[in-house]
N, C-alpha and C positions, 0 to 999 in steps of 0.2 A: 858381396854387394851387387857387383853386376850382373850374378846370377840372376836373382831377385829381381833387379831392374827389366833386364829380359822376360823374365815370368810374367812380370806385372803386365809389360807392354803386349806380349800373348794374349792376354785376357782381353784391353782393348789397344786394340793396335792403332787408332786414332786418336790418339791420347800421346803426346811428347812426356807428358809426368808421370804416366803411367797408370795404373788402375785408380776406379775411384769408388767408393762405395756408392752400390745405391739406395734411392726412395725406397724402395719393393713398390711402388708404382702409390707411395701417398700422393705426392703433389700432381699424377692424372686426377687422383678421387678427388684433392679441393677445391680442382677447376670446377668438375660439376655440379650442375644445377641441383637444388636441392629440393627445387619444384615448385607450384605457385603455394601466394601465404595463403594459409587455410583465413577461412573466414571467423569475424570475431566470434561469430555459435560457437567457432570448435577449439576458442584459444581459451585458456584457464584463466581466468583472471578477467579476463574481457569485457567494459559494461553488456554488450547484444547477448553474451553467454549470460550474465545474472542476470540480465531483463530474461532471455530466454526461460533459466532454469528458475524463476522465480514465476512465470507465464506459467507452467507446466503445472507446478507446484498449487496455483491456485483452482489449473482447471480440473486438477484432479481431486482438488477438496473440495469445490463447486462441486463436482461429479458425486462425490460421494455425500455433500449436504442437501442435494437436489435444489439449488438454488436460495436464494432470499425473498421475500416476497413481504411484509406489511409492516406496522410500527407501536411502541410502546409498550414496555413491561416492566415489575419492580424484581429486587432484585440486591444481592450483596458480592461481595466477593475474599475468598473463603483466601486462608493461607496459602494453600497453593496456587494460586492466582487465577483459578476459576470461577466464576460467576454461580452462584446460586437461586434461582428463580421459586420463588413458590409460591404456595395459594393456583386453588381447583382453577382461575377463571388465568391467572397470568400465563399457568403451564400449559395447558390449554392452547392460549394465544400466541408464544412463543412455537410451539409445535404446529400450529396451525401456518404461524409464518415463517416457518421454515430455519429457525433462529440455530445454529448447530446446536448439537448436544451430546455429551459419551454417557450417561447413563440420564436414567429417570427412577428417582428412590419412592417409594409406595408402601404406605403403611400397609403393615400386616393388618386383616380382618378390616379394610376399611371397608366405608359403605357407599354404595356403587349409588351414582346415577348417572345424567347425560354426560357430564362434564369428565367424573372419572372413567369414564368407558370411552368416548372418543380422544382423551389422551392417551388410553391405551392403546389404542388399536393404530394411534396415528404414530407413535412410538412403536409399534411394532411393525408397522408399514417402511418406516423407515430403518430399521435396522439398530435400534434405541436400544442400548442393554439395560433391560427392567429388573431393579436390585427391591424387594423387598425388605422391610424392615422394619423392627418397632418400634413404638411411637416415640419409646425413648430417644432412641439413637437419631430421629428425624426431630426430634424439639430441641437434639443438641445440635446439628446442622443445622438450621433454621435459629439457632440462637436468640432461642424465646418467640421468634414473629408467627405469626397464626401460617400454618402449612397446610394446614386441612388434607392432609395426607399423602401430599404430593410435592417432591423436588424435584426440580430438572437443574442437572447440573450441566454449565455451561462450558468449552473448553477453551482456557486464553489465547488470544489472538495473535496471530504472529504478524507483527509492523514489519512493513519493506525497510529499506535502510531512502532517505531522501535521493541520491546517486540514481537508486534503483530508477525511480521514476522519467529522469531523461533516457536513459537509457530505453525503456519501453518504447518510447518516442521514435528513438532511434533504430529500432527495428523495423517500424512501418515508415521510415522516410519522414516523420511527420518534427512541424514545429511541435516543442515541448510547449502544453499548456497543464498550468499547476495552480492549484488553491493552496495556498497557506493558514492556518486560521489560529488568530495569535488571542491567547485568552475567552476563545470558547470554551466554556464549562456544563453545556448540556450534551449530552449525551444523543438528545433528540434531533438536536439541530447540527449536528455532525450528522447523523445520520442523512439527514435533509440533504446539504452538503454536499455528498458523498450520491445518492441522488441525480442532484442536480449535475454533477462531472459527471457522470453518467453517461445520461439523456444529451451535452452536447460537445462530447467526445473529449472530454478532458481528459488526463493523464495521468491523475492520480492527488491526495490529499496530504499537509503535512503537517502535522502536531507537535507541539512541544512536548518534551517526556511531563514535564512538571506544571502544573494549575494547568489543568487540559481536560476536554470530557475524551475518554475513550473509548475503544470499540467494543461497548457493552453492548448486553443484547437488547437493549433498547435501542442504540446503532443500528442493529442490526436489523428489526423489526423495520423502524422508520427508513433504512435504506432502499426499502421494497424493493429487492431484488439485488442491488446495485453492489451490494460490499463484495458478492462474490466475482465480480470484473473488475471494481475498481480499486488500487490497492493505496493502502492508508499510509505512509510512512511516519517515523515518530522521531525529533531530530532533540539531541540531548539537549541543543542552545539554536532554536531560531535564526537567532541572528546570523549564528556563523553559521548556519544552511543556507543563510540565502545570500549570506556575500560569497557562497561556494556556490551558488547559481549564479550569480552576477559575472563569478570567474571562470565559468561554460559559456559565458553568452546569454542568457536569457535577461530580460528588462524586468524589472521587479518593480508594480504596479501595488503603491498603494490605497483599500480603499475607505474615504472619510467626506463625514458630511462636511467641510468644507475645502476638499478636494479642489486643487488649481484645475483640470480641467473634469470635460462632462464625459462620458464613456464613451458616448455619441462618436466622441472628435478622435478619440484615442487612437490614431494609426497602431499600436503599437502591440494590441491585442490580433494582431494580424499573424506578428512574429513568436520565435518564444520568447514567452514570459511567464509570469509567477504573479498573480493576483492574492496582494494578504488581503486578511479582513481580521477585525477586532472584533469585543462583545459588542454589544448593543447599548450599553450602558457608557460603557470606560473607552472605547475605541481601541487605535493600537497603542501598545508601551513605547514609552517614544524612542527606547534603541532601535524597536523593530521600525517606526518609524522614521525616525533619522536614514534606516539603513538604503529605505525604496529613491528608488532613482526618481518618482513622481508621487505625488496623488491625484486620483481621482473621484468624482463622485455620480453618484447618481439621480438623475433629474427627477426632484419631485414636486409637481406643482400645487400635490393638495395640501394637507394639514400636518401630516403622519412627519416626526422628526427626523425618526431613523429606522430602517425595516432591523429584522433578527437575520443574521448569517444565511440560513435556509433562503431565503425568501432575498437575499441579497448578490446569493452566487449564482442562481438564476437567473434572475437579469445582466446580471454583467456574462454570464459563461454562453446565453441567449445574446448577446450583442455579437461577441467573441467570435461566436457561429458563424453568424451572418455575415460577419466582415467577411473572414476565413473564405465562406462559401464564394465569395464575390472577386475575390484575389486573381 
């Protein structure tokens, strides 16, 4: 035993208790710094990274589509989720308006006219695949509607998450300016709202999943190009989405004809805010209205009792942009 103790002391002469097992440098490495915290865009799951990824995807999609420009088209939604636009005038208007398209079905031995030739030329220029098919196949796709030998397939719109709209504002260090639509069922109204949000530097639009207009070909066209730049988010429950926004520090303002305040006197528009708009006839639902921090109205000295969502959004967003410019 004494010999063992002496051998331990020879290994570590400064120790009275003999040799001790070393750490192998682990403690020294544990004390070393791990470097600066990476930016939010580089951190997996961070809102800024989600926003950056979403923005990059929208930019890539917009580049592939060439941008969107004008409004109003007929169509239906197929089982795959893709929308079908049929008829020579409707197809040509959609292609001229740069509505995103995944295929153009052309009837075999179609009788050519200027609309057919222009549609084929635009589709070829944009790289839209041309699919020649017999008339019975087009009749089946159109489910009995008069397709006139042309059917345009529009891919399903990829909706953002409501949280992504806040993250998009954070990227530019802006106070979020978001529009939420409650009970708006006309896709052209949705397209007009998207256009107004783009015009006045808003950060996106939120719509509920049920009983609401979606981003159809008509909405794309009415947005006049804005749908390629402004994200539209879909919420499974609009009330819960608004509550989440409130927890994130956003002020929720409901637009109503009998609102407590006039929008010109509303300081909340200068900060992080969600403006909620209901349908022209019914307004906001009860639960959504109760979730709002306050209600506001647009002063209308004329005889009109209400405005549609597209017009109302333009007025409120202009007022928000005016107040923010003065801040």
